[in-house]
Each structure stands twice: as C-alpha cells, then as structure tokens.
N, C-alpha and C positions, 0 to 999 in steps of 0.2 A: 608349316605352310607359311601361316601369318595372314595377310587378310588381302594372297591372292583369287584371280575370279579362274576358280575350276573350269569349265567351259564357256566356252558359247553361250549353249545349249542352259549349261544350270543359268546361268546369270537374265540369257532370256527368260525364263521361265520365272528367278525374281521381281525381273522389271513384271511380270503381269501378275504375280501374289503384289506387290507393291502397288500396284496401279486399283487392284478389286478392291484394296485396302482400304484404300485412300477415299472409292468408292463410295463406300460404304462408314465411313467418314468413322473408323475404325484406327485406333492409335494399334504399336506396334506390343505395345502390353499389351492391349485390351484381346489383340489379334487372338497371342501367348496364351491370357488369360482361358476362354471358348477354348481352345483347342489346346489346349492342359499338355502347352509346352513350355521351351524359357524365353521371354524376350530376346535372350542373347544369343538362340537359333533363331527368330524370326528374321532377326534383322540380318545372319548370318545367312541368311537360306534365299531372302530380296538383295540380297548385296553378289550375289552368287558362288560367295565362299564356300557355301554346304552343301552337298545333297543330302538329302533325306529320305529316313524311310520311309514305306508302303505304306507303316501305320501315319507319319505321319503326315504322309503328302492326303492318308485318306482324309485326315484329321481334318484340314485346309479347307479343304474343294468344303467338308461338310459346312464348316463356316464358313465359307466364301460363297457358301450356295450355287456353283455354280458346279460344270461338269469338268468331268477329270480331260476328255476331249479336250473344252473347250480352253480350260487351265492349260494344256500340252498344246493347244493351238496342233492339234492333229487334224480336227475334219471344220470344213466353216458352215456354218451356221448362221441363217436369217436371222439380218439384226432383230427386226424385229419381235421374234421371238424371243431371243434371249435378253433381250433389256424387259419383254415383258415376266417373263420369267425372276429375271433379279430386282425387279417391285416386287411383287410377292415377297420374295424371301427379305428380300430391306421389311416391309411393312412385318411380316408374323418379327421378326428378330426383335423388333420394338416394343413386342408385345411385351405380357410376364409370365414367367415359365409354361403357368398353371394353364395360362391362355395358347400357348404355342400346345399344349402337349393336345390342347382343343381340336386347334388346325386340324397339327399333323397327321391326328385320329380322325377325323371327318374328310380330310384329305386323301388317306387309303381307303378309305369304306369312299367314296366316288370313283376313285379308278380303284379298287377292284372292279367292283359292278359297273365302270366301262368292258374291265378285259371282258369280264362273263363273257357279251355279248356278243 
C-alpha cells in the first residue's frame, strides 16, 4: 500500500494525535517511547497510513492524556474543562516517575471518596 492514506477518518485521527503530541511538546520518538511502540508506527498513524490496534490506541490515549471520545472526536466537550484537564496532565508528565505515582494514587483516593458520597 506504500505511503497512501487509508481513509479520511484515519487521516483526521492521525492529525488529532499529531496536534496533541505537538501541544505536549513531544517528539514522535518520545511519544513512541512513552507508549511502548515504534516511532515509525507513530509516524504512520499520524499520517493516516495505518490503522492501530485497540491496545495501541489505549496507550496513546493514556500518554496523550486525552479521553478516547475526544481523540476520536465523537463527543463535544467544554473547551474550559478539556483545557484544565490537559494542563494538569502536562504538569504530571513533567514530574519524576515516583512523584507521578504519588499524584495518581492521591487522585484515585480523592475520586473514590467523591464517588462514595
């Protein structure tokens, strides 16, 4: 198939992934490393030249700190809410791994407490 775009939907998804990666100031190599995939795979996904597995999609959603619905562009969301969440995720990514673990555990505890109310 070469370097041909597979579909308009894949191309648009790839553009959203690329845009978010750039917004987070990540190179393709950094994104690939954090997601545990090959940088060539990131390039092909961003170019709309390759469909990805559910597992790869899940990893990208996690690394890009974006909801799957947002990445797929299936649900409208408040720009302010989205921006706040993205800013928090960016700040967490800048922390050391141990510090990230502390933040995640703290957030999980807070959310569990709120869900029980």
